[in-house]
C-alpha positions as CSV (number, residue, x, y, z in Angstrom):
1,M,-97.6,133.6,-107.3
2,E,-100.6,135.5,-106.0
3,T,-103.0,137.3,-108.3
4,A,-103.6,141.0,-107.6
5,I,-107.1,141.8,-106.4
6,K,-107.0,145.4,-107.6
7,E,-104.5,147.3,-109.7
8,I,-104.1,151.0,-110.3
9,G,-102.0,152.2,-113.3
10,L,-100.7,155.5,-114.5
11,S,-103.0,158.1,-116.0
12,W,-102.4,159.5,-119.5
13,K,-100.5,162.4,-118.1
14,G,-98.4,160.2,-115.8
15,R,-97.5,157.8,-118.7
16,N,-96.7,160.5,-121.3
17,K,-94.9,163.1,-119.2
18,S,-91.4,161.7,-119.8
19,F,-92.1,161.2,-123.5
20,M,-93.1,164.9,-123.8
21,V,-90.0,166.1,-121.9
22,G,-87.8,163.8,-124.0
23,G,-89.3,165.1,-127.2
24,I,-88.8,168.7,-126.1
25,M,-85.2,168.0,-125.2
26,I,-84.5,166.3,-128.6
27,L,-86.2,169.1,-130.5
28,G,-84.2,171.7,-128.5
29,S,-81.0,169.8,-129.3
30,I,-81.9,169.9,-133.0
31,I,-82.6,173.6,-132.9
32,L,-79.4,174.4,-131.0
33,S,-77.3,172.2,-133.3
34,A,-78.7,173.9,-136.3
35,S,-78.1,177.4,-134.9
36,F,-74.5,176.7,-133.7
37,N,-73.6,174.5,-136.7
38,R,-72.4,171.9,-134.1
39,I,-74.0,168.9,-132.5
40,V,-75.3,169.7,-129.0
41,L,-75.2,166.4,-127.2
42,M,-76.4,167.2,-123.7
43,P,-80.1,167.8,-124.4
44,L,-80.1,165.0,-127.0
45,V,-78.8,162.5,-124.4
46,F,-81.2,163.7,-121.7
47,G,-84.1,163.4,-124.2
48,I,-83.1,159.9,-125.2
49,V,-82.8,158.8,-121.6
50,S,-86.1,160.4,-120.8
51,I,-87.8,158.5,-123.6
52,V,-86.2,155.2,-122.5
53,I,-87.4,155.8,-118.9
54,G,-90.9,156.6,-120.2
55,S,-91.0,153.4,-122.2
56,L,-89.9,151.3,-119.2
57,T,-92.6,152.9,-116.9
58,A,-95.4,153.1,-119.5
59,G,-97.1,149.8,-118.5
60,T,-96.3,150.0,-114.8
61,K,-99.1,149.6,-112.3
62,I,-98.5,152.0,-109.4
63,F,-100.5,150.0,-106.8
64,K,-101.2,146.3,-106.8
65,F,-103.5,145.1,-104.0
66,Y,-103.3,141.5,-102.7
67,P,-105.2,139.9,-99.8
68,K,-102.5,140.4,-97.1
69,H,-100.4,143.2,-98.6
70,F,-100.1,145.8,-101.4
71,V,-97.2,146.8,-103.6
72,F,-96.3,150.4,-104.4
73,Q,-94.2,150.6,-107.6
74,P,-93.8,154.1,-109.0
75,S,-91.2,153.1,-111.6
76,A,-89.8,150.0,-113.2
77,V,-86.9,149.7,-110.7
78,H,-88.4,150.9,-107.5
79,K,-90.9,148.6,-105.6
80,R,-92.1,148.8,-102.0
81,L,-94.2,146.0,-100.4
82,I,-96.4,147.0,-97.5
83,L,-98.3,144.6,-95.3
84,N,-101.9,145.5,-94.6
85,D,-101.2,145.3,-90.9
86,D,-98.5,148.0,-91.2
87,L,-100.8,150.5,-92.8
88,V,-101.4,153.4,-90.3
89,S,-103.4,156.0,-92.2
90,F,-103.6,157.9,-95.5
91,E,-104.6,161.4,-96.6
92,V,-105.9,162.6,-99.9
93,E,-105.3,166.3,-100.3
94,N,-105.7,168.7,-103.2
95,R,-102.6,167.8,-105.1
96,K,-101.1,164.8,-103.3
97,I,-101.8,161.5,-101.7
98,T,-99.8,160.5,-98.5
99,I,-99.8,157.0,-97.1
100,H,-98.4,156.4,-93.7
101,Y,-97.1,153.0,-92.7
102,N,-94.8,151.2,-90.2
103,D,-91.6,149.5,-91.5
104,A,-89.5,147.7,-88.9
105,G,-90.8,149.8,-86.1
106,S,-90.3,153.2,-87.8
107,N,-93.0,155.4,-89.3
108,K,-92.6,155.9,-93.0
109,K,-94.7,157.5,-95.7
110,I,-95.3,157.4,-99.4
111,K,-96.2,160.6,-101.3
112,I,-97.5,160.7,-104.8
113,L,-99.1,163.4,-106.9
114,K,-102.8,162.9,-107.7
115,E,-102.2,163.8,-111.3
116,V,-100.3,160.6,-112.0
117,I,-103.5,158.5,-111.5
118,T,-107.0,159.2,-112.8
119,Q,-109.7,160.6,-110.5
120,E,-111.6,157.2,-110.7
121,D,-108.4,155.5,-109.5
122,V,-108.0,158.0,-106.7
123,D,-111.5,157.0,-105.5
124,V,-110.6,153.3,-105.8
125,L,-107.4,153.9,-103.9
126,R,-109.3,155.8,-101.1
127,N,-111.9,153.0,-100.8
128,T,-109.4,150.2,-100.9
129,L,-107.2,151.8,-98.2
130,N,-110.3,152.5,-96.1
131,E,-111.3,148.8,-96.4
132,I,-107.8,147.7,-95.3
133,I,-107.9,150.0,-92.2
134,V,-111.4,149.1,-91.2
135,N,-110.8,145.3,-91.7
136,R,-107.7,145.5,-89.6
137,V,-109.4,147.5,-86.8
138,G,-112.3,145.1,-86.9
139,E,-110.1,142.0,-86.2
């Protein structure tokens, strides 16, 4: 198995968002249960599911760069492998990052919010994608 050259993980905000939402849902369930003198299950279940999802994605690296491809993995179950030769372009805007690539002859894109990775990692991502495009054009 190849070793990743560069890895970009979630920021603090990206890692802990589902924990915060889950905690708010569980707290809301407790408050509603106390006020109605009945157990309110729906927010409790959503809160527990949100915390479980957060624990699964806490250590996930969003981008892993290898010599001939890179892997985009926004969650524990969703993974997309993109060859360096298929990368077309990318845009870093105010709130989002868009990566355009070809997959089996069709144009596709990946969109992620900038807030899920740190600003330093945004710079690393920008430089790495630039290197991939420049190296491909130079060949």
